[in-house]
N, C-alpha and C positions, 0 to 999 in steps of 0.2 A: 782694536787699539783705540785709544782715546784721541780725538782730534780737537784742537782749539782754533777757533776762527775769530780774529779780531776785526772790528769795524768802528767807524766814527772818526777816523783821522782825516786831516785835510789842512788847508791853509788859513790861518787866522792871524789878525794883527795883534801886536803886542798889547796885553791888558784884556784881551778877549778870552773866550772860554770854548772848551770843547769836551765832550763826554764820549769816552771810549768804551766799547763793549766787547765782551769775549763770551762765546758760546761754546760749551763742550758737547761733544757728540761721540757716538760709537760705543764701544763697549763700556758698560757701567762700571766705573771705578770711583770709590769714595775719595773725593779731593779734600783732604783734611786741611790743606793750605793752598792758597792761590795768590799769585803775585803779578806785578807789572815790572818789567825791566825796559831799559831803553839803550839805544846805541846810536851815537852820533857819528858822522863820518870821521875816520881816522882815530876814534877813540874806542875803548873797551865797553862792552855791555855793562851797564850799571844798574843797580837796584833802585827802584823807585817806590813801591808800596807793596804791602802784603797783608793778608787777612786769614784769619783761621776759619774753621768749618762753620761755626755759628755766625760769624760776622761781627762778634762782639770783641774780638781782639784785633787791632790794627796796628801797623808799623810803618813808618815813613822815613825816607831819606831826608836829611836835614835840608837839603836844596829845595824840597817840594812841600815841606811841612807847613801847614796853614793855608796852602794854596790848592793842594790836591786832596781829593777824598776818595778812598777805595771802598766798595761794597760789593755784597754778593747775595745771591738767592741760591742757597745750597740745593733746594729741592728742584730747581730748574737748571742747575749747573751753569749759572750765568754770573759774570763777573763785569764790574763797571769801574771805570776811573773817571771822576769828574775833575777836570782841569780848569782852574780859574786863575785869573791875573797871570796869564801866560807871558813868558819872556822869551826872547830869541834863543836863549841859552836852553830852552826846553826842546828845541828843534832836534828830532831824532825818529828813528823808527822805534816804535813802541811794541813790546812783545808780552803776550799773556803767557803765563806759566802755571802749572799745577803739579801737585805731587800727591800721591797715596799715602805718604808718610806723615806722622804727626811731628810738626816742627815748632820748636819755640820761637818766640818773637825775633831774637837776634839771628837764630839759625835760618829763618825765612829769608833773610837778605843775601844768602849765598846761593848763587845761581845753580851750583852743581848739585844742590839738594832737590832740584825740580826734575821730574821725570818727563813731563810733557810740555811742549812749546807750540805757540801758533807761529804763523808766518810773518806776522809783524804788520803794523799799519803805520804810514808815514805822517807825522805831525810836523808842520812847518809854520813857525812863528815869525813873522815879519817885523821889522823895526818901525 
């Protein structure tokens, strides 16, 4: 089974930056698409960003566009999320996700299209 482990979360002041990492391990599966989702207390898990196998096609939620950058190293099965200009509204548990399916840009935003999930890492942004 593929396992995903996130790291890099923490407490940061508004306007600060954090970089999240996600490492895939276990049985080798081609992860054609990988993404980040987040879930704040009392809210549904929502899409943040996604990237294709090559890293050349990215897609972002409007709420983070221009502030967050997703990237990956497919050879190492590693995913990153660089988060800049953080806002208190960004406070949430951030989850790494992956799928062995080929997904188009819009389809990558749908959480049910992902097969593998990490346990999440907490990001807290203070005012």
